[in-house]
N, C-alpha and C positions, 0 to 999 in steps of 0.2 A: 504494500500500500504506500502511495506516495506520502512523504512526510514534510518536505520543504514547502514553504508557502507558494512558491512558483508552481510546483507540481499540483498542489491542491487547487490552485486557481485554474490550471489547465483542465483538470477533471470537471471542476464546477462549471466552467464556461462551455465545455463540450456537452454536458448534460442539461444545460439551461435551454436548449433548443428542442422543440417538439419533434422535428424531423430526425434529429440525432437520437432522441429517446426512442422513436419508432424503429430506427435501424437497429439500435441495441436490443430492443425487445425481439426483433426478428432473429438476431444472431444468437440469442439465448436458446431458441428452438433448435437451430442447426446452422452450419456454415451456409453462406449464400453466395451466388455468383453476382457480379455487378448488375447483370440484366435483371435478376430477381429483385434486388434492392431498388433498382431504378423503377421497375414496374410498381412496386409497393409504395415507395417513398417519393417518387417523382424524380425527373431528370434535372430539375432546376437546382443548380449549385451542388450537385451530388459530389463532385470532386472536392469541393470545399468542406462539405460535411464529413467525408471520409478522411480528409486530411486532419481535421480537428480531432476526430476519434483516434487517429494514429498518433498525433502529437501528445495526446493525453495518456497514451499507453493502453487504451481500452480495446482497440481492434488493430488488426494487421491485414494486409492483402498478401496472400500466400498461394502460389500456384493458381492464380486466377480466381481464388475464393476470398471472400471477406470473412474473417474469423475473429472471434473474441480472443484476446490474450488471457493468460491465467489471471492477471489483475482484473481484466474486464469481467471475467466469470465471477470472481470473488466479489467485485463491486456490485454486480447485478444481484447476486445472492443476498447481499446485505440489504438491498433495496426492496426485495420481495416481501 
């Protein structure tokens, strides 16, 4: 779990947006392709939203899939 104020701020900013929260909720269920995320969350600013999640350490793009990091999984479990 991030501890420095800068890391906490990144996570807070990432989760302050409804589209990013929707993406995170989708990723809890399973890994998703960019196309799946785009269809559900919309194409508008998708790159930006994914970048914010990656900078916060919540998700990564691996082998064409968008996946929660271990930190992202733990974060979402604590929010459930």
